[in-house]
C-alpha positions in Angstrom: 0.0 0.0 0.0 1.4 3.4 -0.9 1.7 6.3 1.5 -1.7 8.1 2.0 -2.3 11.7 2.9 -4.4 12.4 5.9 -7.7 12.8 4.0 -7.3 9.6 2.1 -6.4 7.7 5.2 -9.4 9.2 7.0 -11.7 8.1 4.1 -10.2 4.6 4.3 -10.7 4.3 8.1 -14.0 6.1 8.7 -16.3 3.3 7.6 -14.4 0.8 9.8 -14.0 3.0 12.9 -17.3 2.3 14.7 -17.1 -1.5 14.2 -13.5 -1.6 15.4 -14.5 0.5 18.4 -17.4 -1.8 19.3 -15.2 -4.8 18.9 -12.5 -3.3 21.1 -15.1 -2.3 23.7 -16.2 -5.9 24.0 -12.6 -7.2 23.9 -11.2 -4.7 26.4 -14.4 -4.8 28.5 -14.3 -1.1 29.2 -15.6 1.8 27.1 -13.0 4.3 28.2 -10.1 1.9 27.7 -11.5 0.9 24.2 -11.6 4.6 23.3 -7.9 5.0 24.3 -7.0 1.8 22.5 -8.9 2.9 19.3 -6.9 6.2 19.3 -3.6 4.3 19.7 -4.8 1.9 17.0 -5.6 4.7 14.5 -2.4 6.5 15.2 -0.4 3.3 14.7 -2.4 2.5 11.6 -1.7 6.0 10.1 2.1 5.6 10.9 2.4 2.1 9.5 -0.4 1.7 6.9 2.3 1.5 4.2 3.2 -2.0 5.6 -0.1 -3.5 4.4 0.8 -5.3 1.2 -2.8 -5.8 -0.1 -5.3 -3.0 0.3 -8.1 -5.6 0.5 -6.5 -6.8 3.8 -6.5 -3.4 5.4 -9.6 -4.0 7.6 -8.3 -7.2 9.0 -4.9 -5.6 9.6 -6.6 -2.7 11.5 -8.4 -5.2 13.7 -5.1 -7.0 14.4 -3.5 -3.6 15.3 -6.4 -2.9 17.7 -6.1 -6.3 19.3 -2.4 -5.8 19.9 -3.0 -2.4 21.5 -5.7 -3.8 23.7 -3.3 -6.5 24.9 -0.6 -3.9 25.6 -2.9 -1.7 27.6 -4.1 -4.6 29.7 -0.5 -5.5 30.5 0.3 -2.0 31.6 -2.9 -1.6 33.5 -3.3 -2.7 37.1 -6.5 -4.7 37.7 -9.3 -2.4 38.6 -12.7 -3.6 39.8 -15.2 -1.5 37.9 -18.8 -2.1 37.1 -18.7 -4.3 34.0 -20.8 -3.5 30.9 -24.1 -5.2 30.6 -24.8 -7.9 28.1 -27.4 -6.6 25.6 -30.8 -8.1 25.9 -33.6 -7.8 23.4 -36.0 -5.1 24.4 -38.8 -6.5 26.6 -42.4 -5.9 25.5 -44.7 -4.2 28.0 -46.7 -7.4 28.6 -43.6 -9.4 29.8 -44.0 -11.1 33.1 -41.7 -9.5 35.7 -40.3 -12.8 36.8 -39.4 -13.6 33.2 -37.6 -10.2 33.0 -35.7 -11.1 36.2 -34.7 -14.5 34.8 -33.5 -12.8 31.6 -31.5 -10.2 33.5 -30.1 -13.0 35.8 -29.1 -15.0 32.7 -27.5 -12.0 31.1 -25.4 -11.3 34.1 -24.3 -14.9 34.3 -23.5 -14.9 30.6 -21.5 -11.7 30.9 -19.6 -13.2 33.8 -19.0 -16.4 31.9 -17.7 -14.5 28.8 -15.2 -12.7 31.0 -14.0 -16.0 32.4 -13.1 -17.4 28.9 -9.6 -17.1 27.7 -9.1 -14.0 25.5 -8.8 -16.0 22.3 -12.0 -17.8 22.9 -13.8 -14.6 23.9 -12.5 -12.8 20.8 -13.8 -15.6 18.4 -17.2 -15.8 20.2 -17.7 -12.0 20.0 -16.8 -11.8 16.4 -18.8 -14.9 15.4 -21.9 -14.9 17.6 -22.3 -11.2 18.5 -20.7 -9.4 15.5 -21.9 -12.0 13.0 -18.7 -12.5 11.1 -18.0 -15.6 9.0 -15.2 -18.0 10.1 -13.1 -16.9 7.1 -13.4 -13.2 8.1 -12.5 -14.1 11.7 -9.5 -16.0 10.5 -8.2 -13.0 8.7 -8.9 -10.6 11.5 -7.3 -12.7 14.2 -4.5 -14.0 11.9 -5.6 -17.7 12.5 -6.2 -20.6 10.1 -9.8 -21.3 9.2 -9.6 -24.7 10.9 -8.2 -23.0 14.1 -11.1 -20.6 14.2 -13.6 -23.4 13.9 -11.9 -25.4 16.6 -11.7 -22.4 18.9 -15.3 -21.6 18.3 -16.4 -25.1 19.3 -14.2 -25.2 22.4 -15.3 -21.7 23.4 -19.0 -22.6 23.1 -18.4 -25.8 25.1 -16.5 -24.0 27.8 -19.2 -21.3 27.9 -21.8 -24.0 28.3 -19.9 -25.5 31.2 -19.5 -22.1 32.9 -23.2 -21.4 32.6 -24.2 -24.8 33.8 -21.5 -26.4 36.1 -23.6 -29.7 36.2 -22.3 -30.4 32.6 -18.8 -31.1 33.8 
């Protein structure tokens, strides 16, 4: 990829920025940290975009840069107990039974906790596949893994998540 001026780079990154941020927010588990990581990612991408050999691989490369910056921030950061972000639930209709809503919220909290218990690679694949809706081939490119590896990690991650949600399965 040739060197881009600021406006050309911005035009290339703008359509990807929101999706990368949302992914980083889920991966880093904190909105403020994700915003910092996104800024570092975009700065690194601007400085090093010329290293991308194929322009069609730019989006995957940008995700990889973001993942690496998230890992670096986590290593530097001391563990802090903050209120974790809530797992998104479908909007409840007005005629929902209050006990059903409680069960949904309880499950959402357990799911959120279980997701955070998964190893980072498992969580990354699950988020991209099941929440973001990416295909296995796209995930392989974004995470720099083989297609077979993505499929295996996805299966293991789902099984581990199932066991975390229902300990009687072990």
